[in-house]
N, C-alpha and C positions, 0 to 999 in steps of 0.2 A: 521506547522500546524502541532499539534502533536494529536489531537483529537482522540478517535478511536469510529469510529461508528459501533453501531448492525446491521451487516448481519447477513441474511438468503438465507443458499446454499442448493439450489437444484438440483436430479438429472433430466437433461433432459431426452426424448423421444429416443434422438440416440443417449443415453451413453454420455450425454457433462453433463456439469454442470454450471445451474446459478447463476449468485450476483445479489442481491438486498440491499435493505436498508432502516429501519425504516425512520430515518431522513434527508434523502436525496432521496426522491421521482423523480424515474426517473434517476438515474444512476443506471444503469444494466450493467454487463459483463457477460462474455461467456466463459469457455476453456474448455481441453478436459479431465482436471484432479480437483479434485478440486482442489489441489494448485497454478493449470495456473489460472484457474478463481477467486482465491482469489486475484493474482498475478496482473491479468490484471483487478477486483476491483477496488485497489489503485490506478493503471493507472486511470482510470474513474473515481473515486470521484479526484483526483488532477485537470483534463482532465474540469470537469466540475463545478467547485469551480477555473480554471483559467478563464474558459470560463462568468460566472455569474461576476465574480471582472470586466473584461472589457467591461461587460453591464450594470455596476451598483450597480446590483444586490444585496444583502447578501448574506453570504454564509452560508446554515445551521448549528447550534447548537446542537455536539449532544449529544442525553441523556444518562442516564449512565443503563448500561445497563438490570441491575436491573429493573429500570422503563419502559423499553420497554417490557420485558418478562412479566409484570405488565399488561401489557399496553392491556386490550381487542382487544383493532382496530388491533391488529395482532396475534391474537389468532389462527385462520388458516394460516396463514407464518408460527408463530411456530409448529402447527401440523404440517404443508408439507412439513418441513425442514428436508435433510438429515445432516444438520448441521448452529445450531446457535453460532457465536462465534463478537468480534471485526473486527478493519479495519482502522491499520491509511493511510489517504493518502498517496500518492508517494512524496518524497519530492521533493521540487520547486524547478524549475532547472531554471539558467541562464545561461551569457555565461560565456564560463573561463575564468580562469584572473592567471597568471605568480607571483608565490611565488615563495623566495629563503630557505630555509631552512636546519640549522645544521645539521648529522646526524654520528654517530661514522660511519666508514668503515666497519667495520665486521657487523654492524644489517643493514649499505646498502644491505651487499651483500643475509644478510638473507630476507631479506626486496625481494629484488629483485625474488632472488626465489622459494617465495613465492607464488610471485605476479606470476611466469611463473608455476608453476605447478596449477598455479588456470584460467591458462589462460587471464591472467588480463595485465593493463602495469601498471607502479609502480606508475602513479598515482590514476587511479582508486582503485589498491587494498586497498592503503594510503585513500582514501575517504571515501573508503566502509565500514572496519578498523576504521575510526576514528565515522561514521552515526551508529553505533552499538552502541555509546555512547551520542548517540546523545538524 
């Protein structure tokens, strides 16, 4: 699911940040920074949607940002928000599957070096790189 849900980011009283969604009522996330709150919100969307599917409910459909911005029901949320943006749910994850690929030996050295510098395993580095194009 690559739908983007309109997110309202608010600054909390304790210096943290909260995120809520117009088209996913009840899904909220909190973080110590705006970036942390947005990442937590991606995971919150995924977790909520997985639970809805497991229980046999339909997953909400995201409306375009223009529609939400102009919806009078969210005027107060918009006015109070530090930031209005769009957020995609975190990718759905399943069990790992072992695969066999062919890579030029010198390219593999570059991949391994880049993965090490990023603090990731080779597999995680390749998957994260591929997901940037998904």
